[in-house]
N, C-alpha and C positions, 0 to 999 in steps of 0.2 A: 504494500500500500504506500502510495506517495503520502508523506506526512502532511498534515494540514499546514498551510502556509501562514505567514504572518500578515498577509494582505487583509485589510479591514473588511473586505467582503465576506470573509469567513465568520464574521460575527453573526451572519444570517444563514449559514449553511454548515453542514457537516458531511463527512465522507461516510457512506454506507457500502457494504459489500453484499451483493445479491448473487448467489450462485457463482461466486468467484469473480464477479465483475464489479468494478468500482463505479459508484454513482455519487452524485451530489444531491443531498436532501435539503430542501428549504425548511428552515426552522420556524418560519412565520405561520404557515398554515399546513395542516396535515392533509389538506385536499390537493396540494400541489403534486404534480408528477415528479418522479426522480429525473434529474438531469444527467445526461451522459458526461463522463469525464473525458475531455479532449486529449488526444495523444500528446499534445504539447503542454498539458496541464494548465492552460490559460484560464483566466477567470471571466472572460467575456460573456460566456453563456449565463453565468450567474448574474452579472450586471443586467443583461438583457432580460432575464427572468423577472427581476425586480421591476423593470420598466414596463413589461408587458402583462404582468399578472395582478395588477391593482395593488401593489405593495408600495404605494407612494410614500407612506410614512417611513418605511425602511430605506427606500431610495434617498429620501431627504436626509435621513440620519447618516447614511453612508457618505453622501456628499458633504455633509456638515462636518464630519470627522476629519475631512481633508485627506486627499489621496492624490497620488500622481500616476495612478494606474491607467487613466485614460489621457495619454499625452497627445498633444497636437503636434503634427509634423509641419514645420514651416519651411518652404522652399526659398532660399536666399539667392537662387541662381538667376 
């Protein structure tokens, strides 16, 4: 199992193992489906889940805590 990361998004998710496969479980609602764990272990699908699943309060809290996970690439060329 890939250990839980220090990214603040993990305040809203945990890793669960189902039949030997790792998933990410939303801690906000038991009605949420398990999210697949991307091969690169990125957190984008968790952030998108908060955005699209009506978890506005959690998303607001996530952004309030300050994070640099969603960086903007600027082209200086």
